[in-house]
C-alpha positions, 0 to 999 in steps of 0.5 A: 743556247740560253741568250741571244742578244740582237743590239742595232747600233753603233760600234761603242754602245755595243761594246759596252753590253758585250762580255769581256770574255768572248770569242768572235765569229771570224776566230770560230768560223777559222777554227771550224775551217781548220778542223774540217781540213784536219783528215784522219786515216786509220790503218787496219793491220790483220793480227792487230787491234782495230785502232779506236776512232775518236768521236769529235766533240763540238767546241764549246763556246760560253759567249760568241760576239758578232760585230757588224764588220764580220759579215764581210770577212767569213765565208758567205756560206756561213751567212747563209747557213748560219744556223748550220754554221752555229749547230757545229758548237756549243754556244751558250751566250750569243751577241749579234750586233746589226745582223743581215735580215737572213740571219735574223730571219733564221735566228727567230725560225729556229730558236725559242722566241723567249730567248731572243732580245733585241735592243735598238739604240737610241738616236737623236732626233734632227730638229728644226732648230738642227736644221736652222742651224746646219742650213745658216751655216752650211755656206760658210768658208769654214763649214762647207759640206756638200752641195747647196741644193743637196742641203736644202733637200735635207732640211726641207725632208726633216722640217716638213 
């Protein structure tokens, strides 16, 4: 593994940093599960040479991209034993969006910290002006979102 990029942010911002030619987690998990289901059977016949067994080679993945919505599409063991899962593949670069804390901890525990880079998307902050605009316009007929009490509590929390 040469590079692990952990990205915390939206899909649109994540799409800007990932390479075009990449494999995703769901596709990789499906391939590995299919490979595990294959069974090789050798029959030894007296007087015949023993059949050669082929050693399984790790699939090579240059760029592995894991979107935030993929965590729910793989089986739980992939998340819990993420490092074990990844060790079955030769990955060069990994790009992970909004990983669960479990995966983040495993990555920092196993891999050299010099190859792990974290990037957080910058979000605009809620300002007093924005809250004032929200409070003033929220009660209008065409701008009704939620309850009056919720609006006041939300704005109070960010203004004070």
